[in-house]
N, C-alpha and C positions, 0 to 999 in steps of 0.2 A: 478442658484447658489445662495442663498438666504444670505443678508446681512442685518446682525447686526446695527444699529445706527450708535453705533462708528464705526465700521469697514466698514462702508462710509464715516462716520469723519476723522480717520485713510490716508480714505486712498485719500478726497480732500488737507488734511492737506501736503501729498506727493508731488501729484502731482500739489497743486500750487507751491511750492519752488521750484519743475522742473522747470515746466514753465515759473516762475517767475510774476505769475499769484496776482492782489493785488484782494482781498475780500471784499465787502461795504459789509452794512449789518445797513437800515434801522433800527430805533426802534421798530417799528411793523414787525419786522419780527418773526417768531419761535425761542426757544432757541435752539432748533439745529444746526441751519445756527449761529444766533449767535456765538457758542463755533467754527467755523471753519473760521468765518470771521476777517480779519484784522482792522479794522475799522466800531464803529457801531454808530448811530447819530443822526440827523436831517440831511434832504435833503444837503441844503447847506451845513452844513463842513461836509458831507463826502464827498462832491465836492471839497472843499477847500484841504480835507488829502488824494483826488486820485490827486491832482494835486504839492503835497510834493512827492508822492511814487517815490521809486525810478522803482518799473514795467511799462511796456510796454503797460501792459494787464489789463485794469478795470471792472473786473464783480462784477455789479453794482444788489444787493439784495433789490426790491423795485419796482418802478410799471415808467412807461417808462418819463414824463417830469427829475424827476430823473437821467436817465445818460443820457441826454439831456443835463443837466444843467453843468453835469460829462462833455461833452464832448463842449461844450463850453468853460470851462473852463479849459482841457487839449484836445485840434483839433488834438494831433498830436502822443496823446494812443487811443491805439483799445479800444471803449468802448460795452460792449454787456450787451445786459437786460437780467437777469437768464430765467426770464419766459415772451415774447411776446407778451400774452395776458393780461399782470396785467396792465394796465392806471389806470386816476384818474378820477373819475367823474368830481370834482370840474377845473380841470385844461383843461377837455374836455368840459366846456356845455356854453365857450362861442363861438363865431361868427367870425371869423376872420373882414367879411363882416363889418357886425354890427358894431363893436367894432373901424374900423375905418370911418365909418357912424362916432356916439357919436363923438370920437373923435375931427372931425374936427366941430358937430353942436357946440362943449365947450373944444374951440380951447385956452382959455383963462385959462385951470383946466389943475395939472398935474397930468398924468395918474402915480400911483402908483400901481404894481402888487403883489398881494401876488406870490410866489416862487413859489405855485401851478399853474405853467400855464405853459402851453407848449411853447418850442422854435418857435415857429411861432408869436404865438398872443405876447410875452414879445418885435415883432421887434414893434411892437406899443407902448410899457409901453415907459415912462420915468422913472424911478426909480423902482426895486422892494424890498420886504419885505420879513423875514422868521418874526414869529411870537412870536421869543424876542426881535427881532430888532425892529418892527413899531414901535412903541410909539416912540421912540428915532430920529428916519431916518425922519418917518413923520413929527417933532417938526423942522426938520430940516428943508427940501423943503423952498424954496427962493419964496415961494406963497401962501397964502393965502387958493385958492382954490382946493381943489387936489379932483379928481374921484378914488376911490379908486374899485379896481377888483380883483377875480371875489367875493369871499365867506364876505358877507353882516353881519352876525358875526361878524367876524373878523371885517371886522369896524368900528360894532358899537361897540365893546369894543373901537377898538384904539381910536372914536370921543367923548369917556367920558373922555380916557386920556387927550386930543388936541382940550381941548373944543376952544382954541383960534385958529382953523382949522376949517373953512366949508369944512365938508367931506361929495362928494355926492357916493352913493352907488349904485351900480349894486345886481340885485335879482340873490342872486347863494350862492352856500356854501357847506358844508361838508357831502353826505349821513350820515354817520355813524357818525358822533356827532350828527348830529337832531334825529337821534335816541332816545335821551334819555330825556325825560322830566318831568312832575311834578310829577307823580306817582312813577317812581325810586327815586326821590326826600325823596319825605316821605317816602316811605316804605324803604331808607338808614338810611336813622335818627332815622328811629324809634325802627331798630333793632339794630342803632351802634352807639347807643345817644353820648357816648367820641371818637366817630371816628373825624378826620379832615379830610373835603369834599374837592378834588383839582380837577378842570377842564381843559380843554381846551379850548380857546379864539374860537373855530369854534362852541362851541357848543354853541343852544339858549339863545339870551341874558336874557330872566327869569332864565334860569339855572348859565349860568354865575353871575348872579344878587344875588345867593345863595349860592356861593363856598366860606371857607374859605381861597382860594388860588387859581388866575388863574395864568398859565404859559402855555410856550412849552411844549412836550415831553419832551424835556433834563430836564425843569427847573421842570415842575412836579418831576418828578424821582431823582433829586439833591434835593430838597423841604424834601419829604418823606423817604430820605436816613439820610439825615444829619435833621430834624426833631426829639424832643423829644419827638412825643408821642408816643404810642405805637400801633395805630393801624391808617389806612386812606382809605377812599374814594373816590376811583379813576374815575376822571372822562374823561379821554379819551380811549382809542382802546387797550379793554384788554389783548394784550399780554403785555402790558406794569403790570399788575395785575401781570401773572404771574416771568416776569424778577426782578421786587420787590424782591420775594417769596425769587427767589433765591440770590441777593446781601442780604437780608435783614431776613432772615429766625426770627430772632428774632421781627419782625413787621409781625402783621397784613393787609392784604389786599382785600382791596372789591372789585370787579369790580359794580361801579355805576349802570351801564346798560349792564345784560347777550348780549343785543345782540350788543352793541359798538363794532362793529366785519368788519373788514375791508375787503371784500372779496376777495377784487383785491392784498391785500399784501400778501392772505394768499393761493392765487392762482401759490406764488413760493415754493418751497416743497425743503427738499435735496437734492433728487432724482437728481431735476435740477438743484442745483450747480453742484452736483457731471459731468449728464452730460455736462454742460459747459467745466471743468476745461477737460473732456476727450476731449473735442472737438465736443462733438455732440450735443451739444443743445445750448439754446440762439440764439436771434439777435442783431446783430451788428449794434451798433447806426451810421446810415451815413447820415451827413449835407453838404450843399453846405458850402464854403467861407461867401459866401454872406450872412444866414441864420444865419453863426456861429454869423460872425463878427456885422452885426442887434441887434441878440439878448444878444450879450452882453452888449453892453452899457448901458443895463436899472441895471446891476448885479454890472458894473465899480461903477456908481454912487452911489449905495448901500454902496460902500464903500466905498466911498469917503463923503460920508454922516453916516457915525459909525463910522468915525474914530474918 
């Protein structure tokens, strides 16, 4: 039987209500998934929403480290990753043993980790940050020596905002945002001179330096929605352009690069969500009590420093 998008969505909405399933959708998910989600946002914000949700089962439409973070904050709940193949190259690019050695060699440094890291790696970190909270958190750390992992582009942006800290970076980053280059900027500025350019700090420093606004995905969307300008060039994952077109049809949104697409985020489809609520898809995230306890410490420290 062939089903339309609307029919699949209606089935998901009905089943999730019957089974008391809470659906989380990261901002980079497609519009059809957004429309069946209970909460939409960035990775850590979704985890916080999940911990407050009444549902005992949480379905994460995102990538693996996000589902892990949900489990860390809500260990008593059943957490399902909608598409088991959806990973994050940035989160997975650092080796645990190498990081352990690096931490030993730099024992006088506070290790700050972007939330985009695996649960295993979080065990070795002193504090976590999100792209929106990073500057405040780093500034509040009671140590002038910071080792920041794994995104050197976000780390570079933070270092420029907090020059009073000595921040050491490791070579790593988001391959999706690194696809944006100077040619993209030159082309967009020429075609849309009246538009403001909004970019994510995961972009290369040379791109960030030319932006009219730099912020997290949520901050970019908020800035564009509330701003008085009629057109915006969006320098982050291209699904954000689509979402802004739906939410602000009176404004014009242009992708800074047509190649800024996260294939891991796009791995999750509406049918994946349908199969999960039907009980025939996805992967339950299972973590030991020790891993949950050890990986949560850096998140709790982020919450403490962010107050």
